[in-house]
C-alpha positions as CSV (number, residue, x, y, z in Angstrom):
1,M,4.8,-27.5,18.0
2,I,3.9,-23.6,19.3
3,N,1.6,-23.5,22.3
4,E,-1.0,-21.1,22.5
5,K,-0.1,-18.1,24.0
6,L,3.1,-18.1,22.2
7,K,1.0,-18.4,19.2
8,A,-1.3,-15.6,20.5
9,G,1.7,-13.3,21.5
10,T,3.8,-14.2,17.4
11,A,0.5,-13.7,15.8
12,S,0.0,-9.8,17.3
13,R,3.7,-8.6,16.7
14,L,3.4,-9.6,13.0
15,R,-0.1,-7.8,12.7
16,R,2.2,-4.7,14.5
17,I,4.6,-5.3,11.7
18,E,1.9,-5.8,9.2
19,G,1.0,-2.6,10.2
20,Q,4.7,-0.9,9.7
21,I,4.5,-2.2,6.3
22,R,1.6,-0.6,5.2
23,G,2.6,2.6,6.5
24,I,6.1,2.3,4.6
25,Q,4.5,1.6,1.7
26,R,2.2,4.8,2.4
27,M,5.7,7.1,3.2
28,V,7.0,5.7,-0.3
29,E,3.8,6.7,-2.0
30,E,3.8,9.9,-0.3
31,D,7.5,10.7,-1.5
32,R,8.3,11.1,2.2
33,Y,12.0,11.4,2.8
34,C,14.0,8.4,2.0
35,M,16.0,8.7,5.4
36,D,13.3,8.7,7.3
37,I,11.9,5.6,4.7
38,L,14.7,3.3,5.8
39,A,14.6,4.4,9.4
40,Q,11.4,2.4,9.2
41,T,12.2,-0.3,7.4
42,R,15.3,-0.9,9.8
43,A,12.7,-0.9,12.7
44,A,10.1,-3.6,10.8
45,A,13.2,-5.4,9.8
46,S,14.3,-5.5,13.6
47,A,10.6,-6.3,14.6
48,L,10.6,-9.5,12.1
49,R,14.2,-10.9,13.4
50,S,12.7,-10.7,16.7
51,V,10.0,-13.1,15.2
52,E,12.5,-15.5,13.7
53,D,14.1,-15.5,17.2
54,I,10.6,-16.3,19.1
55,I,10.4,-19.0,16.6
56,L,14.0,-20.4,16.5
57,E,13.9,-20.1,20.2
58,N,10.6,-22.6,20.6
59,H,11.8,-25.0,17.8
60,M,15.2,-25.5,19.8
61,N,12.8,-26.1,23.0
62,T,10.1,-28.2,21.5
63,C,11.2,-30.4,17.9
64,V,14.9,-30.1,18.7
65,A,14.6,-31.1,22.5
66,H,12.3,-34.2,21.7
67,A,14.7,-34.8,19.2
68,F,17.3,-35.4,21.3
69,E,14.8,-36.9,23.6
70,S,14.0,-39.8,21.4
71,S,17.5,-40.7,21.0
72,D,16.7,-41.3,17.3
73,P,20.0,-40.5,15.2
74,S,18.0,-39.7,12.3
75,Q,15.6,-37.7,13.8
76,Q,18.7,-35.8,15.7
77,Q,20.7,-35.3,13.0
78,E,18.0,-34.2,10.7
79,K,17.2,-31.1,13.2
80,I,20.9,-30.7,13.3
81,D,20.6,-30.5,9.6
82,E,17.6,-28.1,9.5
83,V,19.7,-26.0,11.9
84,L,23.1,-26.0,10.2
85,S,20.4,-25.3,6.8
86,L,18.9,-22.4,8.4
87,F,22.6,-20.8,9.8
88,S,24.0,-21.1,6.3
89,Q,20.3,-19.3,5.1
90,Y,21.2,-16.0,7.5
91,R,24.8,-16.1,6.2
92,K,23.9,-15.6,2.8
93,S,21.5,-13.0,3.5
């Protein structure tokens, strides 16, 4: 569950990233210098990773924390499996 303040901040970041992507698209269409385009793609990727970090931190502090507070072993294992799966996906990227 994402609180309203975090949701608003994340939405704002995503709108900025959306603008960055549109800018990169224009750069490609205008045949801009490859290194300039790559610099912008790295900046957009970094900004997106930052959003991932925020969402993951929220997930750990809410959903995962609630599962462990519940003392329900199946809920706890489910959250552990989710996080391990996510980290496995990161390693493959």
